[in-house]
C-alpha positions in Angstrom: 62.1 139.5 120.8 65.5 140.1 122.2 68.4 138.1 120.8 69.5 135.3 123.0 73.7 136.4 122.4 73.3 140.0 122.9 74.0 141.2 126.2 71.0 142.8 126.5 69.4 139.2 125.8 71.7 137.4 128.6 71.3 139.8 131.2 67.4 139.6 130.7 68.1 135.5 130.8 69.8 136.2 133.9 67.5 138.1 135.4 64.7 135.3 135.1 66.6 132.7 136.4 67.8 134.4 139.5 64.1 135.8 139.7 63.1 132.2 140.0 65.5 131.0 142.7 63.9 134.1 144.9 60.6 132.3 144.7 61.2 129.7 147.6 62.4 132.4 149.7 59.7 135.0 149.1 56.6 132.4 148.3 56.1 130.4 152.0 52.3 128.9 151.0 53.0 125.0 149.9 50.2 125.1 147.2 51.4 128.5 145.1 54.7 126.4 145.5 53.4 123.1 144.2 51.9 125.1 141.6 55.2 126.7 140.4 56.7 123.2 140.8 54.0 121.7 137.8 54.6 124.5 136.1 58.4 124.0 135.9 57.8 120.5 135.5 55.4 120.6 132.3 57.6 123.2 130.3 61.0 120.5 131.2 58.8 117.5 129.7 57.3 119.8 127.1 61.0 121.2 126.2 61.8 117.3 126.3 59.2 116.7 123.4 59.7 119.6 121.8 63.9 118.3 121.0 62.5 115.6 119.1 58.9 117.0 117.6 59.8 120.7 117.6 63.2 121.3 116.4 63.2 117.6 114.7 59.7 118.2 113.3 59.0 114.0 114.2 55.8 114.9 116.5 54.9 112.2 119.1 51.8 111.2 120.4 53.5 108.4 122.7 56.2 110.3 124.8 54.6 109.1 128.2 56.9 106.2 127.3 60.2 107.7 128.2 58.8 109.6 131.3 57.1 105.9 132.3 60.9 104.4 131.9 62.6 106.8 133.9 59.8 107.0 136.6 60.5 102.5 137.0 63.7 102.5 136.5 63.6 104.7 139.5 61.7 102.9 141.1 62.7 99.7 140.9 66.2 100.6 141.2 65.2 102.7 144.6 62.7 100.2 146.4 63.7 96.6 145.1 67.2 97.1 145.3 68.2 99.6 147.5 69.8 102.1 145.2 70.0 106.0 146.7 67.9 107.6 144.3 70.2 110.1 142.9 72.1 107.2 141.8 69.2 105.8 139.8 69.1 109.0 137.6 71.7 108.3 135.3 70.3 104.6 134.9 67.1 106.1 134.3 68.4 108.9 131.7 70.1 105.8 129.8 67.0 103.8 130.1 64.8 106.6 128.3 67.8 107.1 125.8 67.5 103.4 124.9 63.9 103.0 124.5 64.3 105.9 122.3 66.6 104.4 120.2 64.8 101.3 119.8 61.9 103.1 118.8 63.7 105.3 116.4 65.3 102.6 114.7 62.2 100.3 114.4 60.8 103.6 113.3 63.0 105.1 110.8 64.4 102.1 109.4 60.6 101.0 108.4 60.7 104.8 106.7 57.6 105.8 109.3 56.7 109.8 108.8 54.2 112.2 110.2 51.5 110.4 111.4 52.4 106.9 111.0 55.2 107.7 113.5 52.8 109.6 115.7 50.7 106.5 116.0 53.3 104.1 116.6 54.7 105.8 119.7 51.1 105.7 120.7 51.1 102.2 120.5 54.7 101.5 121.9 53.3 103.8 125.1 50.3 101.6 125.1 52.8 98.0 125.0 54.8 99.5 127.9 51.8 100.1 129.8 50.5 97.0 129.3 53.6 95.3 130.2 53.7 97.3 133.5 50.3 96.7 134.4 51.0 92.6 134.3 54.8 92.1 135.1 55.6 91.5 138.9 58.6 93.4 139.3 56.5 96.6 138.6 53.8 95.0 140.9 51.4 95.4 138.3 48.2 97.5 138.9 49.6 98.1 142.5 52.0 100.2 141.3 55.0 101.0 143.5 55.1 102.8 146.8 58.3 104.8 147.7 59.1 104.5 151.4 59.3 108.2 153.4 62.3 108.8 154.3 63.1 113.0 153.9 66.4 114.4 153.4 68.6 115.7 150.8 70.3 112.4 150.5 67.0 110.5 149.7 65.7 113.4 147.5 63.3 113.8 149.4 62.6 117.5 150.8 60.2 118.5 153.6 60.1 121.9 151.7 59.0 122.3 148.8 61.4 125.1 147.9 63.9 122.1 147.7 61.7 120.5 145.0 61.3 123.9 143.0 65.5 124.5 143.2 65.8 121.3 142.1 63.3 121.4 138.9 64.4 124.9 138.2 67.7 123.4 137.9 66.4 120.4 135.4 64.5 123.1 133.3 67.9 125.4 133.0 69.6 122.6 131.5 66.6 121.6 129.3 66.7 125.8 128.4 70.7 125.4 127.6 70.3 122.2 125.4 67.6 124.3 123.4 69.3 127.1 122.6 72.3 124.5 122.0 70.3 123.5 119.2 69.6 126.7 117.7 73.4 127.5 118.1 74.8 124.0 117.0 75.2 122.0 113.5 73.1 119.6 114.6 70.3 121.5 115.7 70.6 123.3 112.0 71.0 119.7 110.5 67.4 118.8 112.9 66.0 121.7 111.5 66.6 120.7 107.6 64.8 117.4 108.6 62.0 119.4 109.7 61.7 121.2 106.6 61.8 118.9 104.3 63.7 115.7 104.9 64.2 114.8 101.1 65.8 117.9 100.6 68.0 117.5 103.6 69.3 113.9 102.5 70.0 115.3 98.9 72.0 117.9 100.6 74.2 115.0 102.6 72.5 115.2 105.9 72.4 111.7 107.9 68.4 111.9 108.3 68.3 108.6 109.8 70.9 109.2 112.2 69.9 113.1 113.3 66.4 111.3 114.0 67.7 109.1 116.0 69.9 111.3 118.1 67.0 113.7 118.3 65.0 111.0 119.6 67.4 109.7 122.5 67.9 113.1 123.7 64.8 113.7 123.8 63.7 110.1 126.0 66.8 110.4 127.8 65.4 114.1 129.3 61.7 112.8 129.5 62.8 109.7 131.7 64.5 112.0 133.9 61.2 114.0 134.4 59.6 110.7 135.3 62.3 109.9 137.9 61.6 113.5 139.3 58.1 112.8 139.5 58.5 109.6 141.5 61.1 111.4 144.3 57.9 113.9 144.4 54.9 112.0 144.8 56.6 109.1 145.6 54.1 106.6 143.9 54.2 105.4 139.9 51.8 103.6 138.8 51.1 101.8 134.9 47.8 104.7 134.4 50.4 107.7 135.3 53.1 106.4 134.5 52.5 105.8 130.5 49.2 107.1 130.5 47.8 109.0 127.0 47.0 112.3 128.9 50.9 112.9 130.3 51.7 112.4 125.9 48.8 114.8 125.6 50.1 117.7 127.9 54.0 117.4 126.7 53.1 117.9 122.9 50.2 120.6 124.1 52.5 122.1 126.3 55.2 123.1 123.4 52.8 123.1 120.6 50.7 125.9 122.1 53.5 127.9 123.7 55.4 127.5 120.1 57.5 124.3 118.7 61.1 124.8 117.9 61.8 127.6 120.5 63.6 128.0 123.0 61.0 129.1 125.3 57.7 128.1 123.9 57.1 125.4 126.5 57.4 127.6 129.3 55.0 130.1 127.8 52.8 127.1 127.1 52.9 125.4 130.2 51.9 129.1 132.1 49.3 129.0 129.6 47.5 125.6 130.4 47.9 125.4 134.2 46.4 128.8 134.2 43.3 127.3 132.3 43.7 123.9 134.2 43.8 125.7 138.0 41.4 128.3 136.8 38.9 125.5 135.4 39.5 123.5 138.7 38.8 126.3 141.0 35.8 127.4 139.4 34.3 124.7 137.7 33.3 121.3 139.3 32.5 119.4 136.2 34.9 116.7 135.0 36.3 117.1 132.0 36.0 120.9 131.3 39.9 121.6 131.2 40.3 119.0 128.6 37.6 120.8 126.7 39.3 124.4 126.8 42.7 122.9 126.2 41.0 121.4 122.1 39.5 125.1 122.4 43.1 126.9 123.0 44.9 124.7 120.6 42.3 124.8 117.7 42.5 128.6 117.9 46.7 128.8 118.3 47.0 126.4 115.2 44.1 128.7 113.3 45.4 132.2 114.5 48.9 132.1 115.9 50.7 128.9 114.2 54.3 129.5 115.8 52.1 129.6 119.0 52.0 132.1 121.9 55.9 133.1 121.8 54.9 134.6 118.5 53.3 137.4 120.4 56.6 138.5 121.9 58.0 138.7 119.2 59.2 142.4 117.7 57.4 143.2 114.5 59.1 144.4 111.4 58.8 147.7 111.1 58.1 149.4 107.6 60.9 151.9 106.1 59.8 154.1 103.1 62.3 153.3 100.1 63.4 157.0 98.8 64.5 155.7 95.8 61.8 153.8 94.8 59.0 154.8 96.9 58.0 151.3 98.1 58.5 150.5 101.7 60.7 148.6 102.4 61.0 145.8 105.9 63.7 146.4 108.3 63.9 145.0 112.2 62.0 141.8 111.2 64.4 139.4 113.9 65.9 140.6 116.9 
């Protein structure tokens, strides 16, 4: 794979985003634009999960709690208090980060790791779903319907191409955050915690603080995704906002594409949407896509533990050692 910091790497990244910006100009069918929006949206949410689950190694089964928090903060502020939808984005991000702090503080202080942490996040997500289904401010099971009022000022566009540009910008920000993690000392601390938390603590890394900040960052990013969902569909209800399916999709996108990598969530999102859209088109039986998701995940874990992104990495070349006659590896990392 081409190194990100090389001129050639930056040229490829710039060309990719430039090509994506041109998609709305040449793709006019709403259905195709809708698919492209969903791919980028899933990639964005997968990258949000990837911050905590991939780079920090804190794999969550309940990341929908952050998406739902952002969705409901935006919907409530907009419909009950008359806020402009653009102005609801900062409170939604702060709300998601606050929930991340709460979950992280309680879980990490209790020393929960691995499957125990994954299960506690699932429990928090289910508690949030039950609360949203019961409270009057969320309108319970009826959900919240956002009034239709097209216009840029209202974050509602008649043309799906504008939504595509917005979600592309969101993905670009998530891409930048992931790239920064790979180059920053904070990212190095997260990787150290992921590889061996006890060894990282022995070397002086504040593991509690590192994990907590990672979960807060991940939660804030996921909450922004929830805000976008509300403006795109103009509706939110507890099963949509806090459903297990949302958490599973975020996890699968990152793990199948390659967790702990910059482009893994995008690769995983493309793969999963190819599976779901193909099966939906050719097969009418419900649940087939979920079965295929499981099969793909088993195959990835068994044969490509680093995800599909590992297929695009440059293979090391074997160069004979003229002194000893033994083969020597070169070019393992680009």
